[in-house]
C-alpha positions in Angstrom: -25.4 -152.3 -79.2 -22.8 -153.5 -76.6 -21.3 -151.3 -73.9 -18.7 -152.0 -71.3 -19.2 -151.2 -67.7 -15.7 -149.7 -67.5 -16.7 -147.2 -70.0 -17.0 -143.6 -69.0 -19.6 -143.4 -71.6 -22.0 -145.3 -69.4 -21.9 -142.7 -66.7 -22.4 -139.8 -69.0 -25.2 -141.3 -70.9 -27.0 -142.6 -67.9 -27.2 -139.1 -66.6 -28.3 -137.6 -69.9 -31.4 -139.6 -70.3 -33.0 -138.0 -67.4 -34.0 -135.3 -69.8 -36.9 -137.5 -70.9 -38.2 -137.9 -67.3 -41.9 -137.5 -66.7 -42.9 -135.3 -63.8 -40.5 -136.1 -61.0 -40.9 -136.5 -57.3 -39.9 -133.5 -55.3 -37.1 -133.7 -52.7 -38.0 -133.5 -49.0 -38.5 -130.0 -47.9 -36.0 -128.3 -45.8 -36.9 -128.1 -42.2 -35.6 -124.7 -41.3 -35.9 -121.6 -43.5 -32.6 -119.8 -43.4 -33.8 -116.4 -42.2 -36.7 -117.3 -39.9 -36.3 -115.8 -36.6 -35.6 -118.6 -34.1 -38.1 -119.4 -31.3 -37.0 -119.2 -27.7 -36.1 -122.3 -26.1 -34.8 -123.2 -22.5 -31.3 -122.0 -21.9 -28.5 -124.5 -22.2 -25.6 -124.8 -19.7 -23.2 -125.7 -22.7 -20.0 -127.5 -22.2 -17.8 -127.0 -19.2 -14.6 -127.3 -21.2 -12.9 -124.1 -22.2 -13.2 -123.8 -25.8 -11.3 -121.5 -28.2 -12.4 -118.1 -29.3 -10.6 -115.6 -31.5 -9.8 -112.7 -29.2 -7.2 -111.3 -31.6 -9.6 -111.5 -34.6 -10.3 -108.3 -36.7 -13.1 -106.5 -34.9 -16.6 -106.2 -36.4 -17.6 -102.8 -37.5 -18.7 -100.6 -34.5 -22.1 -100.1 -36.0 -22.9 -103.8 -35.9 -20.9 -105.1 -32.9 -22.3 -105.9 -29.6 -23.0 -102.6 -27.9 -22.9 -103.8 -24.3 -26.7 -104.2 -24.0 -27.5 -107.0 -21.6 -29.1 -110.3 -22.9 -32.1 -109.6 -20.8 -33.1 -106.7 -23.2 -33.4 -109.0 -26.2 -35.8 -111.9 -26.6 -33.0 -114.2 -27.9 -30.0 -112.4 -26.5 -27.7 -110.0 -28.2 -27.4 -112.1 -31.3 -31.0 -111.0 -32.1 -29.8 -107.8 -33.5 -27.8 -109.7 -36.2 -30.9 -111.7 -37.5 -31.6 -111.6 -41.2 -27.9 -111.5 -42.3 -26.9 -110.5 -45.7 -23.6 -110.7 -47.7 -23.2 -107.0 -47.1 -23.4 -107.3 -43.3 -20.9 -110.2 -43.5 -18.4 -108.1 -45.1 -19.1 -105.0 -43.0 -18.5 -107.0 -39.9 -15.1 -108.3 -41.3 -16.4 -111.9 -40.8 -14.1 -113.3 -43.4 -10.8 -112.1 -41.8 -12.2 -113.0 -38.4 -12.9 -116.6 -39.6 -9.5 -116.8 -41.2 -7.9 -115.9 -37.8 -10.0 -118.4 -35.9 -9.1 -121.1 -38.4 -5.4 -120.4 -38.1 -5.6 -120.7 -34.2 -7.8 -123.7 -34.1 -7.4 -125.8 -37.1 -4.7 -128.0 -35.3 -7.6 -129.2 -33.1 -10.0 -130.1 -35.9 -8.7 -133.8 -36.0 -9.2 -134.4 -32.3 -12.5 -132.5 -32.0 -14.3 -134.2 -35.0 -13.6 -131.6 -37.5 -14.2 -127.9 -38.0 -18.0 -127.8 -37.7 -17.8 -129.8 -34.4 -15.2 -127.5 -32.9 -17.0 -124.3 -34.0 -20.3 -125.6 -32.6 -18.8 -126.4 -29.4 -17.0 -123.0 -29.2 -20.2 -121.0 -29.9 -23.2 -123.1 -29.3 -21.7 -125.4 -26.5 -22.6 -128.4 -28.7 -19.7 -130.5 -30.1 -22.4 -132.6 -31.8 -23.0 -129.8 -34.2 -21.1 -131.7 -37.0 -23.3 -130.9 -40.0 -22.3 -134.4 -41.3 -24.6 -136.0 -44.0 -24.8 -139.2 -41.8 -28.6 -139.7 -41.6 -28.9 -137.4 -38.6 -31.9 -134.9 -38.6 -30.6 -132.5 -36.0 -26.9 -132.4 -36.2 -27.0 -129.1 -37.9 -29.9 -127.4 -36.2 -29.3 -123.8 -35.5 -31.3 -122.0 -32.8 -29.2 -119.0 -31.4 -31.8 -118.0 -28.8 -30.4 -118.1 -25.2 -27.1 -119.6 -26.3 -24.8 -118.5 -23.4 -21.6 -119.0 -25.5 -22.8 -117.2 -28.6 -24.5 -114.3 -26.8 -21.6 -113.7 -24.2 -19.0 -113.6 -27.1 -19.0 -109.9 -27.2 -17.7 -108.5 -30.4 -17.4 -112.1 -31.9 -21.1 -112.8 -31.5 -22.0 -111.2 -34.9 -19.3 -112.9 -37.1 -19.7 -116.2 -35.2 -23.4 -116.1 -36.0 -22.9 -115.4 -39.6 -20.5 -118.3 -39.8 -22.9 -120.7 -38.1 -25.7 -119.6 -40.4 -23.5 -120.0 -43.5 -22.3 -123.5 -42.5 -25.9 -124.7 -41.8 -27.0 -123.3 -45.1 -24.2 -124.9 -47.0 -25.1 -128.3 -45.5 -28.8 -127.7 -46.5 -27.6 -126.8 -50.0 -25.8 -130.2 -50.3 -28.7 -132.1 -49.0 -31.0 -130.3 -51.5 -28.6 -131.0 -54.3 -28.4 -134.7 -53.5 -32.2 -134.9 -53.3 -32.7 -133.3 -56.6 -30.4 -135.8 -58.3 -32.0 -138.7 -56.6 -35.7 -138.1 -57.1 -37.7 -141.2 -58.4 -38.7 -139.8 -61.8 -35.2 -139.6 -63.1 -34.3 -143.0 -61.8 -37.4 -144.4 -63.6 -36.5 -142.7 -66.9 -33.0 -143.9 -66.7 -34.1 -147.4 -67.1 -35.4 -146.9 -70.7 -33.0 -148.2 -73.2 -34.4 -147.0 -76.5 -33.4 -143.3 -76.3 -29.9 -143.6 -77.8 -31.4 -144.8 -81.0 -33.4 -141.5 -81.3 -30.1 -139.7 -81.9 -28.1 -142.5 -83.7 -29.2 -143.9 -86.9 -26.0 -144.6 -88.9 -25.4 -147.9 -90.7 -23.1 -149.2 -88.1 -23.9 -149.8 -84.5 -22.4 -147.0 -82.3 -19.2 -147.7 -80.6 -19.7 -147.2 -76.9 -16.0 -147.1 -76.0 -14.7 -144.7 -73.3 -13.7 -141.3 -74.4 -12.1 -138.3 -72.7 -14.7 -136.1 -74.4 -17.5 -137.9 -72.6 -15.9 -137.9 -69.2 -15.1 -134.4 -69.3 -18.5 -133.5 -70.7 -20.1 -135.2 -67.6 -17.8 -133.4 -65.3 -18.6 -130.1 -66.7 -22.4 -130.7 -66.7 -22.5 -131.8 -63.1 -20.3 -128.9 -62.1 -22.4 -126.3 -63.8 -25.6 -127.8 -62.5 -24.2 -127.7 -58.8 -23.0 -124.2 -59.3 -26.4 -122.9 -60.5 -28.3 -124.9 -57.9 -26.6 -122.7 -55.2 -29.0 -120.0 -53.8 -27.0 -117.2 -54.9 -26.3 -118.4 -58.4 -23.3 -117.1 -60.4 -24.8 -113.7 -61.0 -22.9 -110.9 -59.2 -19.3 -109.9 -58.7 -19.8 -110.4 -54.9 -21.0 -113.9 -55.1 -19.7 -115.3 -58.5 -16.4 -116.7 -57.0 -18.1 -119.5 -55.1 -19.8 -120.8 -58.1 -16.2 -121.6 -59.3 -15.4 -123.4 -56.1 -18.6 -125.4 -56.2 -17.8 -126.2 -59.8 -14.4 -127.7 -58.9 -15.8 -129.5 -55.8 -18.6 -131.1 -57.9 -16.3 -132.4 -60.6 -14.0 -133.7 -58.0 -16.9 -135.6 -56.4 -17.9 -137.0 -59.8 -14.5 -137.9 -60.9 -13.8 -139.9 -57.7 -17.1 -141.8 -58.0 -16.5 -142.5 -61.7 -13.2 -144.2 -60.8 -15.0 -146.3 -58.2 -17.8 -147.5 -60.4 -16.1 -147.9 -63.8 -16.0 -151.7 -63.4 -14.4 -154.2 -65.7 -14.5 -155.4 -69.2 -17.7 -157.5 -68.8 -19.9 -156.7 -71.8 -23.3 -155.3 -71.1 -26.1 -156.2 -73.6 -28.3 -153.5 -74.9 -31.4 -154.8 -73.2 -29.7 -154.5 -69.8 -28.2 -151.0 -70.5 -30.9 -149.0 -68.8 -30.7 -150.8 -65.5 -26.9 -150.5 -65.5 -27.1 -146.8 -66.3 -29.5 -146.3 -63.4 -27.3 -148.0 -61.0 -24.2 -146.0 -61.8 -26.1 -142.8 -61.9 -27.2 -143.2 -58.3 -23.8 -144.3 -57.1 -22.3 -141.3 -58.8 -24.6 -138.7 -57.3 -24.4 -140.1 -53.7 -20.8 -139.0 -53.7 -22.2 -135.4 -52.9 -22.1 -136.8 -49.3 -18.3 -136.9 -49.5 -18.1 -133.2 -50.5 -20.4 -132.1 -47.7 -18.5 -134.2 -45.0 -15.0 -133.3 -46.2 -15.9 -129.5 -46.0 -17.4 -129.9 -42.6 -14.4 -131.6 -41.3 -12.2 -128.8 -42.3 -10.6 -130.6 -45.3 -10.2 -129.3 -48.9 -12.6 -130.4 -51.6 -12.0 -129.2 -55.2 -8.8 -127.4 -54.1 -10.7 -125.3 -51.5 -11.8 -125.6 -47.9 -15.2 -124.5 -46.5 -14.0 -120.8 -46.2 -13.8 -120.5 -50.0 -17.4 -121.8 -50.4 -19.0 -119.4 -47.9 -16.6 -116.5 -48.3 -18.1 -113.0 -48.7 -21.3 -114.3 -47.2 -22.3 -116.4 -50.2 -24.4 -118.7 -48.1 -25.4 -116.5 -45.2 -28.9 -115.8 -46.4 -30.1 -119.1 -47.8 -29.2 -122.8 -48.6 -32.3 -123.6 -50.4 -32.1 -125.5 -53.6 -34.8 -125.1 -56.3 -35.3 -128.6 -57.1 -37.4 -128.1 -60.2 -34.9 -125.8 -61.8 -32.0 -127.9 -60.8 -33.5 -131.1 -62.2 -34.4 -129.3 -65.5 -30.9 -127.9 -66.0 -29.4 -131.3 -65.2 -31.5 -133.0 -67.7 -30.8 -130.4 -70.5 -27.0 -130.2 -69.9 -26.6 -134.0 -69.5 -28.7 -134.8 -72.6 -26.8 -132.2 -74.5 -23.5 -133.9 -73.7 -24.9 -137.3 -74.6 -26.4 -136.0 -78.0 -23.1 -134.3 -78.8 -21.2 -137.6 -78.3 -23.8 -139.6 -80.3 -23.8 -137.1 -83.2 -20.1 -136.8 -83.4 -20.0 -140.6 -84.2 -22.0 -139.9 -87.4 -21.5 -137.7 -90.4 -22.9 -134.6 -88.8 -21.2 -131.2 -89.3 -21.6 -127.5 -89.5 -20.8 -125.2 -92.5 -21.1 -121.5 -92.9 -19.6 -118.1 -92.8 -21.5 -116.6 -95.6 -24.1 -113.9 -95.7 -27.5 -114.8 -94.0 -29.4 -114.2 -97.3 -27.3 -116.9 -99.0 -26.3 -114.5 -101.7 -22.7 -115.5 -102.1 -23.2 -118.1 -104.8 -22.2 -121.1 -102.7 -25.7 -122.6 -102.6 -28.3 -122.4 -99.8 -28.2 -124.4 -96.6 -31.2 -125.9 -94.7 -33.2 -122.8 -93.4 -34.8 -125.1 -90.7 -31.3 -125.8 -89.2 -29.7 -122.2 -89.4 -28.1 -119.8 -87.1 -27.7 -116.2 -88.2 -25.2 -114.3 -86.1 -23.2 -111.2 -86.8 -24.4 -111.2 -90.4 -23.1 -114.7 -91.0 -25.1 -117.9 -91.5 -24.2 -121.4 -90.2 -26.0 -124.6 -91.0 -26.3 -128.0 -89.5 -26.0 -131.0 -91.7 -26.3 -134.8 -91.5 -25.0 -136.9 -94.5 -27.4 -139.7 -94.4 -25.9 -142.9 -95.7 -28.3 -145.5 -94.1 -31.4 -145.5 -96.4 -29.8 -142.9 -98.6 -29.6 -142.9 -102.4 -26.9 -144.8 -104.2 -25.6 -143.1 -107.2 -22.3 -145.0 -107.9 -20.1 -147.6 -106.8 -18.5 -145.3 -104.1 -21.2 -142.6 -103.9 -24.3 -142.8 -101.8 -26.4 -140.8 -99.4 -27.6 -137.2 -99.3 -27.8 -134.3 -96.8 -30.8 -134.7 -94.4 -32.2 -133.8 -91.0 -29.9 -135.2 -88.3 -31.5 -138.1 -86.2 -33.5 -136.8 -83.3 -33.5 -133.2 -84.4 -37.2 -132.9 -84.0 -37.0 -134.2 -80.4 -34.7 -131.6 -79.2 -37.4 -129.3 -77.9 -38.3 -131.9 -75.4 -34.8 -132.0 -74.1 -34.8 -128.1 -73.6 -32.4 -127.9 -76.6 -32.7 -125.8 -79.8 -30.8 -126.1 -83.1 -29.4 -122.7 -82.5 -28.0 -123.9 -79.1 -26.1 -126.6 -80.9 -24.7 -124.5 -83.7 -23.9 -121.6 -81.5 -22.1 -123.6 -78.8 -20.1 -125.3 -81.7 -19.2 -122.2 -83.6 -18.1 -120.6 -80.3 -15.8 -123.5 -79.4 -14.5 -123.3 -83.0 -13.7 -119.7 -82.7 -11.7 -120.3 -79.6 -9.6 -123.1 -80.8 -10.6 -124.3 -84.2 -10.8 -128.2 -84.4 -8.5 -128.4 -81.4 -11.0 -127.4 -78.8 -10.4 -130.2 -76.2 -12.5 -131.6 -73.4 -9.8 -130.2 -70.8 -10.2 -126.9 -72.4 -13.9 -126.9 -72.0 -13.5 -127.8 -68.2 -10.9 -125.1 -67.6 -12.8 -122.3 -69.6 -16.2 -123.2 -67.8 -14.6 -122.9 -64.5 -12.9 -119.6 -65.5 -16.2 -118.4 -66.7 -18.0 -119.1 -63.4 -15.5 -116.7 -61.8 -16.4 -113.8 -64.1 -19.8 -112.2 -63.3 -20.2 -110.8 -66.9 -20.0 -114.3 -68.4 -21.1 -116.7 -65.7 -24.9 -116.5 -66.3 -24.4 -117.8 -69.9 -22.7 -121.0 -68.6 -26.0 -122.5 -67.4 -27.5 -123.6 -70.7 -26.9 -125.8 -73.6 -25.8 -122.8 -75.9 -22.6 -122.3 -73.7 -19.4 -122.7 -75.6 -18.3 -126.3 -76.0 -21.4 -128.0 -74.7 -21.6 -129.1 -78.3 -18.6 -129.4 -80.4 -20.0 -130.5 -83.8 -17.1 -130.0 -86.4 -17.2 -126.6 -88.0 -16.0 -125.6 -91.5 -15.8 -121.8 -92.1 -16.2 -121.4 -95.9 -15.5 -117.6 -95.8 -12.3 -117.8 -97.9 -14.1 -119.1 -100.9 -17.0 -116.6 -101.0 -15.2 -114.3 -103.3 -13.6 -116.8 -105.6 -14.9 -116.8 -109.2 -17.1 -119.8 -109.8 -15.0 -120.5 -113.0 -12.1 -121.2 -110.9 -14.0 -123.3 -108.3 -15.9 -126.2 -109.9 -19.4 -126.8 -108.2 -19.0 -123.8 -106.1 -22.9 -123.2 -106.4 -23.6 -126.5 -104.7 -21.2 -126.3 -101.7 -24.2 -125.8 -99.5 -27.4 -127.7 -100.2 -30.9 -127.9 -98.3 -32.1 -131.2 -96.9 -33.6 -133.5 -99.5 -33.5 -137.0 -101.1 -31.4 -135.8 -104.1 -29.3 -133.0 -102.3 -25.7 -133.9 -102.6 -23.2 -131.1 -101.8 -20.0 -131.0 -103.7 -16.7 -129.9 -102.5 -14.2 -129.9 -105.3 -11.2 -128.3 -103.6 -10.3 -127.2 -100.1 -13.2 -125.1 -98.6 -12.4 -124.6 -94.9 -10.5 -121.7 -93.5 -7.0 -122.6 -92.3 -4.8 -120.7 -89.6 -3.9 -118.0 -92.1 -7.5 -117.3 -93.1 -7.3 -118.8 -96.7 -8.9 -122.1 -97.8 -6.6 -124.9 -96.5 -6.1 -128.5 -97.6 -5.0 -129.7 -94.3 -7.8 -127.9 -92.3 -10.3 -129.2 -94.8 -9.0 -132.8 -94.5 -9.0 -132.6 -90.6 -12.6 -131.4 -90.7 -13.7 -134.2 -93.1 -12.1 -136.7 -90.8 -13.7 -135.0 -87.7 -17.1 -135.3 -89.5 -16.6 -139.0 -89.8 -16.2 -138.8 -93.6 -12.6 -140.1 -93.9 -12.4 -142.4 -97.0 -15.9 -141.2 -97.9 -16.0 -140.1 -101.6 -19.6 -138.8 -102.2 -18.9 -135.1 -101.6 -16.6 -135.2 -104.7 -18.6 -137.5 -106.9 -19.4 -134.9 -109.6 -16.1 -132.9 -109.4 -14.7 -132.6 -113.0 -11.2 -133.5 -112.0 -12.3 -136.4 -109.8 -11.3 -137.2 -106.3 -8.8 -134.7 -104.7 -9.1 -135.8 -101.1 
């Protein structure tokens, strides 16, 4: 096997094999639980410079605003009454409109004051060093609001300012946790194995590891989904789901940028060196999460949105913690899914179905161990095995069999039903024209819809797999006398099982069996110029 360091394939497949990782090292723990009441500390004099506030900003609600009580009556000052913030409190206090006004008034100063977070920290903590940059510092995003004169003396602005400070700190914590999750030692170690691809590829020709748009987009989508679901809120409610879409866009921007940087040249890489190359590129790609964090803290856009979109509606006001175990598992599964999808699509692997689940339509019976029954219709996963298959003529060989690696899927967190379901769903949206760009766009849209978003996180999501699908519904009611070999269109796995398709079998745009659609499906299933599926047709070859 040869691959090229310029190939986008390298980056995707490197990420994917983390699914085989043994128990992994856990990321370093976050230092500050988001909603722990801060301890008192000595009062700070703050900065002598007059810093901007937002006196014309929309006022917080009267029930939550500062009520004139002196700082001496609170252990930590007036801000104490706003501890344990929630998204509901963020919205009730008009924090979003308040931040928009503050941003409009002060964004011209971001460049000269080291960015948004630095200026905001100077304004309400008296600390221009509050940059929240991922630069190796361990305290540049610490938040202890106790006895902060600027924050506690901000009047009605104390509440929204505290919520923004908390959200910015939690977003920073999220990015650190996400980066840690991707860079744990166990994943790096598993990446250096180079025998995994052969588990899912057993064709007679060596796999072509050329760059493909499908692989690139699959990688972007997988990383974006993992980043979205790693967020502490998750894409689960109408209130919070919008930020998942912003995180998705930001994550794919980070990955796209790093892919461009590490794609390399045309120097061939030997198969024996593949694992080390994959590990190297994987680590380079994931470190670009630093770019996302730092750009947002500077007040810049990332993924077509600035930090206000990420934290809007109080999405990060409660927590920034990342569940490393769940994040790693999701990353492993989705990235492995994308890699397996690519490897399988280089072979004669395909899906057929549309008949009743009890196989009573007279078109044969598919493999029961690779079946999905949905809405009364059965769909089957096939592999036409050439390598090592039977030879029954000069141009005819092979038989339908279990796809390579099928028995290893459970270890990857993937089921046969995931593969069939994701492929059939993609087919129902766009037939054989479901493109990588369509998958990216529909995934991002789904993350903005609370009724759909939770389904995006697994391998069964539409387009995660795009194995070519043939819907044989139009031929179910055709008399077998008028359709030769109709009873063996579907066949179970077996050494002598050779399905025969003696006429167009796939539903076309008008719903009837269509020659062009069948031909396109045959080509998508890597069976162009392959004659075995019509070896016993009475009228000979027709396709």
